[in-house]
N, C-alpha and C positions, 0 to 999 in steps of 0.2 A: 378465258379463265383457266389457270393451270390445273391439271388433274393430279391429285396428290394422295398420299397415304401418311398417316400420323402415328408415331410410336411414343407412348408415354405410360407411366404407372402412377407416380406419386402426385400429391397435391401441387407440387411445384410446376407440373406440366399442364395443369388445367387452364390457366390463362393463355398459354401458347396454343392449346387445343382449340380454344374458342376463336383465336385469331385465324387459325387454319380453316376452321369451319365456316367463318364469315368471309374469308378472302379468297378461297380456292374451291374447286370442284372436288370435294373430299370423298374419296372412294370408300374409306373406312378408317377405323382406329384400331391399332394393335396395342395390346396391353398384356401384363402378366396375369396368369390365372388367379381366380379367387383364392384367398388364403384364410385359414382358420385364425381367429383372434378372440380375445375376451375370455371370461371365465368358462363359458360353455364351448369354446373353440368352434364356434359356428363360422361357416364360410361367409366372407364379406367381399364385395367387389372392390377393386382398386378405385381410388378417387377419379382416375381418368375414365374408367369404365362407367362409373356412376354418372359423370358429366356427359359422356358420349351418349348414353341411353336417354338422358334428359333431352339431348339435342336431336334425338331420333336417328342417330348414326349407327351404321353397322359396326359391330365390335368383333375383333379376332383375338383369340387367346392361345396362340401356338406354343407348344412346348419344344418343338424342334424347328429352328429357324431356317435351316437349309431346306427342309422338306416344305416349309411354308413358301420359300422362294420359288420352289418348283410349282406350287399351286398357283402362284401369281404370274407364271411365265407367259400366259396368254394375254395378260393385261398390258396396257401401255400407261406409263406414268411420266409426268413432267418433273415432279419434285417430291421428295420425302421430307418430313419434319420429325424431329425427335427432341424430347426433353425428359430427362429423368426416367428413362425406360428401365434401366438396371441391367441390361444385357448388351453385349457388343454385337453389332450386326455383321453377319458374314458377308464376304465379298459378293456372293451370289445375290444377296438382296441389294447391296449398294450399287450393283451394276444395272438395276432395273430402271431407275428414273433418269431421263436424258440429261437433266440439269444437276443431278446429284442429290445428296441428302444433307439437310441443314440441322445442326445440333445446337441447342441452347444450353450453354454451360455456365454455371454461376461462379466464375473466377476469371482473372486476367491471364488466360493461357499464354505460355505453358506452365505458369504457376498453378499449383493445386489441381492437377489432373486427378481423375479417379472419383471415388465414391462419396467423399465427405468434404468438399471444398468450403462450404459455408461454416461448418463446425470447426474446421482446421484454422480458418482465418480468425475466428473469434478466440479460439484457444491460444493462438499465437499472439494475441493482442494487437492484430493489425488495425490500422485506422483507415485502410483503403482496400476495396475489393472491386468487383465489377462483373460484367457479363460478356461472354464471347459467343458470337454466332460463328460456328465452325462448319466448313464443308467436310463431311466425314470421310475418313478412310478406314481401313480395316484395323487400325491400332486403337488404343484407348486414349481418346481425346488428343490425338496427334495430328489431325488434319489442318489444312490452312485456314486462316481466319478471314471471314468475310466482313464482319463488323465487331467492334469492341467498344464498350463504354465503361468508364470508371464510376464507381459508386462509393461514397464515403461511408465509413462505419462510425456511428456515434458511440459515446461512452456508455449509454444506457441500452444499446442494442443487445438483444439476445438472439438465439437461433430463430425463434418464431418471427420476430419483427424483421430481421434481416432477410430471412427466407421469403417472406411475403413481398418485401420491396424488390428483391432481385427477380422474383417470378414475374412481377408486373413490368419491370424494366425489360426483362428478356422477351416477354410477349410483344411489347411495343417494338423492340428491335427486330423481332422475327417478321413483323408486318413490313418493316422497311426492307428486309432481305427478300421477302416475297415480291415486293414491288420492283426491286432491282433485278430479280430473276425474270420477271415478266418483260422488263425493258431490254434484257440481254446484257446488262452491264454489271453483273455480279462478278467482282474481281478479287477473289481471295488471295491472301499473301501467306507465305510460309511462317510458321511460328518462330519467334526469335526470343532469346533470353534463356535463363537457367530454368530447366524443367524440374518440377517436383510432383510426386504422386502421393495422394492421400489414400487411406485405407478405411474399410468399414469399422464402425464403432464396436469395441469389445467391452465386456463387463468391467475390465480393469480401468478403462478410460473414464468410467463413471464414478469410481471410488475416490473420494477426496482424502488426501493426506494432509491433516491439519498442521503438520510441521513444515509444509512447503511454504514458499514465498506467498505472501498475502495476495498480491496482484495476480499471480499464476492461478491461485484458487478461485478468485473472482472470475477470471477469464474462463476457467474450466466450467464454472456454474453457468455462465452466459452461453457457452458453446452448446449446452445440452438442455436448455430451458426453452419451452416448457416440457418438451418430450425429447428423449426418454427421462431426462433429469439426472443430474449428478446426485450421488448418495453420500451421506456422511453420518457419523454418530455424534449426537448432541444430547447431553443430559441422560446418557444411557440408552437412548433410542436411535435407531437408524431412520433417518428422514430423507425425503427428496428435497433437494435445494433448488429454489426457483430464482431468487434474487439476492444479491449480496453486494457490499461495497467495502472498500478499504478505509478503515477508520483513521483518526488523527495520529494514532500511535502505531501505524502499519499493522493493525490487526484486522481480521475478517469480521465484518458485522453482517449477520444474516438478516435480510429484510423480509423474506417470504419463503415459506417451506410448506411441504405437505407432510403432516404427522400421521403415524399409523392410526387408523380407525377414527381420525378426527378431521381429515381433509385439509384444505388450504388455510393457512393462518400466518400472521406476522411472526417474525422472530421474537418480538417482545412478548406477544401473547403466549407463545410456546414456552419461553423462559419462565413466565409467571406461573403457567400450569405445572411446569416441572418443579418449581419451588414449592408450590402448594402440595404437590404429591409428596415431596420430600419431607415437608413439615408435618404432613398428616401421618 
């Protein structure tokens, strides 16, 4: 059984972590430190840390990766796994496993390298995406491809549904890559095609311009639902937009939203409440 180390932070990485835990001799799990969130800004573990602790695994939360590589220098590893870790591994870490480090990336590389490949595919209105299992180098998603699988995007997919489907596909593919590494026939190939790089989500990305093309607005809403959610003003209130579609006259019809102090509701219910407030 391969001796391994796994790197991951967000919920996308949890299915891949479970595959590594069940299929390898997992030395430990590396994740980002606990972060404050919520109204009280209390510290919360990352989804990967929570899952790792449930599995009884050792968790590492290094802030300096080169120093962490030095701490591991006395250990021997066959393989590293990484999914949605959020930091680029320095060469000093990548040099440790004899078979290299496998990264689960939710796009058809080299398209959509970087931080937000799922959101970008949805916002661009793509009908196809996929998962790449890449043998990592020191660049950002630039290493050779070991496995790649196409995944269709349906018209009613949003970030949440596509994220979960790609996470499951990625974990299954990672299992295949582990088996290939064990057999000694993991044969990655250089990336080919036009490369593009995505960027982190900013506040402006969430703001809806109602004068824009209706299909573009609907795709924007899909790209950020259910979290962090696109924002727009309706009937004098700023709401979080969860679902919408293009109507018969090329207009945006909001199907579901989160209204201030009222929680999740349909667009029709929100319009009725707005009319009632106006009449009163």
